[in-house]
Each structure stands twice: as structure tokens, then as C-alpha cells.
VOPAGU-2260 file (C-alpha; in pm, 1 decimal, decimal comma):
REM VOPAGU-2260
SITE   aa  ch    i         X         Y         Z
SITE  UNK   A    0     705,9    -298,0    2345,6
SITE  UNK   A    1    1076,8    -340,7    2187,8
SITE  UNK   A    2    1083,7    -212,4    1815,0
SITE  UNK   A    3    1271,7    -546,8    1751,7
SITE  UNK   A    4     916,5    -786,6    1893,4
SITE  UNK   A    5     720,2    -481,2    1637,3
SITE  UNK   A    6     927,8    -601,6    1370,7
SITE  UNK   A    7     911,5    -989,5    1432,7
SITE  UNK   A    8     465,0    -942,0    1458,8
SITE  UNK   A    9     472,8    -863,1    1117,7
SITE  UNK   A   10     668,6   -1021,2     966,8
SITE  UNK   A   11     500,2   -1342,8    1077,7
SITE  UNK   A   12     151,7   -1073,0     995,8
SITE  UNK   A   13     342,1    -995,9     603,8
SITE  UNK   A   14     334,6   -1409,9     582,3
SITE  UNK   A   15       8,6   -1426,1     703,2
SITE  UNK   A   16     -86,7   -1194,4     488,4
SITE  UNK   A   17      47,7   -1337,1     191,0
SITE  UNK   A   18     -24,1   -1738,1     288,3
SITE  UNK   A   19    -326,4   -1736,7     436,8
SITE  UNK   A   20    -603,8   -1492,1     370,3
SITE  UNK   A   21    -535,0   -1489,5     -82,1
SITE  UNK   A   22    -648,3   -1861,3       8,4
SITE  UNK   A   23    -898,6   -1788,4     341,7
SITE  UNK   A   24   -1067,4   -1531,1      59,2
SITE  UNK   A   25   -1008,6   -1691,9    -348,4
SITE  UNK   A   26   -1220,7   -1449,5    -486,9
SITE  UNK   A   27   -1328,3   -1158,5    -236,3
SITE  UNK   A   28   -1108,7    -820,5    -180,9
SITE  UNK   A   29    -805,9    -915,7      94,8
SITE  UNK   A   30    -813,4    -648,7     321,4
SITE  UNK   A   31    -425,0    -549,1     383,1
SITE  UNK   A   32    -340,0    -673,8     719,5
SITE  UNK   A   33      27,2    -494,2     779,0
SITE  UNK   A   34    -138,4    -156,4     677,2
SITE  UNK   A   35    -447,2    -257,2     938,4
SITE  UNK   A   36    -213,6    -324,4    1196,4
SITE  UNK   A   37      29,1       6,2    1118,0
SITE  UNK   A   38    -303,8     151,7    1161,6
SITE  UNK   A   39    -392,9      -7,8    1514,0
SITE  UNK   A   40     -53,8      69,7    1643,6
SITE  UNK   A   41     -60,6     455,8    1502,7
SITE  UNK   A   42    -412,9     496,7    1743,7
SITE  UNK   A   43    -231,3     381,8    2052,1
SITE  UNK   A   44      95,6     514,3    2020,2
SITE  UNK   A   45     180,4     870,4    2208,0
SITE  UNK   A   46     169,2    1114,6    1895,6
SITE  UNK   A   47     570,2    1279,1    1967,0
SITE  UNK   A   48     735,1     915,2    1889,7
SITE  UNK   A   49     866,3     831,2    1543,5
SITE  UNK   A   50     857,2     402,3    1627,7
SITE  UNK   A   51     493,2     416,5    1424,6
SITE  UNK   A   52     679,0     565,4    1137,9
SITE  UNK   A   53     910,9     341,2    1099,1
SITE  UNK   A   54     663,9      44,6    1082,4
SITE  UNK   A   55     496,3     258,6     803,3
SITE  UNK   A   56     773,9     263,7     626,3
SITE  UNK   A   57     866,7    -170,6     701,3
SITE  UNK   A   58     490,0    -237,5     637,6
SITE  UNK   A   59     517,3     -46,1     306,8
SITE  UNK   A   60     853,3    -213,4     190,7
SITE  UNK   A   61     716,4    -571,8     288,3
SITE  UNK   A   62     409,1    -514,4      55,4
SITE  UNK   A   63     655,8    -357,0    -191,4
SITE  UNK   A   64     900,8    -647,7    -256,8
SITE  UNK   A   65     547,7    -938,0    -317,2
SITE  UNK   A   66     344,7    -657,6    -560,4
SITE  UNK   A   67     408,9    -563,8    -840,5
SITE  UNK   A   68     343,3    -223,3    -935,5
SITE  UNK   A   69     620,8      42,0    -866,9
SITE  UNK   A   70     842,1     -24,2    -638,5
SITE  UNK   A   71     800,6     213,2    -390,5
SITE  UNK   A   72     389,9     287,8    -394,1
SITE  UNK   A   73     276,2      83,3     -73,9
SITE  UNK   A   74     577,9     289,8     129,4
SITE  UNK   A   75     459,2     646,1     -33,5
SITE  UNK   A   76      88,9     516,7      33,5
SITE  UNK   A   77     191,9     408,0     374,9
SITE  UNK   A   78     406,7     695,9     504,2
SITE  UNK   A   79     166,2     969,4     398,9
SITE  UNK   A   80    -138,3     787,5     590,9
SITE  UNK   A   81      71,3     735,7     930,4
SITE  UNK   A   82     160,9    1117,2     898,2
SITE  UNK   A   83    -185,8    1168,3     873,7
SITE  UNK   A   84    -274,0     994,9    1112,7
SITE  UNK   A   85     -11,2    1158,9    1405,2
SITE  UNK   A   86    -143,6    1491,7    1262,0
SITE  UNK   A   87    -465,5    1409,7    1362,8
SITE  UNK   A   88    -401,2    1241,5    1683,5
SITE  UNK   A   89    -121,0    1461,1    1832,2
SITE  UNK   A   90    -400,5    1777,7    1752,5
SITE  UNK   A   91    -742,0    1643,4    1730,6
SITE  UNK   A   92    -824,1    1288,1    1858,1
SITE  UNK   A   93    -782,7    1239,5    2240,6
SITE  UNK   A   94    -861,1     853,0    2306,1
SITE  UNK   A   95    -900,6     875,9    2679,0
SITE  UNK   A   96    -958,0     397,0    2656,5
SITE  UNK   A   97    -675,2     339,6    2450,6
SITE  UNK   A   98    -339,9     369,2    2684,2
SITE  UNK   A   99     -30,2     493,0    2496,5
SITE  UNK   A  100     272,4     288,4    2432,6
């Protein structure tokens, strides 16, 4: 997938997460769809590529824009999670059933 297409997909998931998901789960804990999408992309990405880190930054930035927490908190969480997952998938885990992007 091209980077531009992934950014558009992230933006659509962002709109769904902050417009439809709160209406679907009014009193429950809301899932962070951008974080889930980032983890899924990191699972299928080649560990040597850096596109997943960019998408983690972009997803964290989108969460930070609408959150009332300290700006940069979600960027930090997404990037640290992405680095840890890249390290784990590069050195410890091989997923033969997933095709590398």
C-alpha cells in the first residue's frame, strides 16, 4: 500500500473512532481503533521498514489533536509501542502466515 492511501485509511478510521464509536458504546470503554490499526500494520510490515513508525506517529498525532490530555502523550505511547513491537518482530517472532508488506 502506498503511504498516501494508508494516511487516508487512518483518517477515515479516526473519523469513525471519534464520531460513531462513542455512539455505539455509550457507557463502555471505547476501543482505540487507530492503535489497533497501527499494531496490525506493524505485524505485517517488514521489520526493517520505517513506514509503521510514521503511521504510529500520525495515529498518535490524530489522537492528541482531539484529546484533553497533555499534547504528545499519544504520540509517545504509539511510538514506544511501535518501537517495541518492531524489535520483538525483528528478533523474536516470525509470522509465516502473514505476508510481509
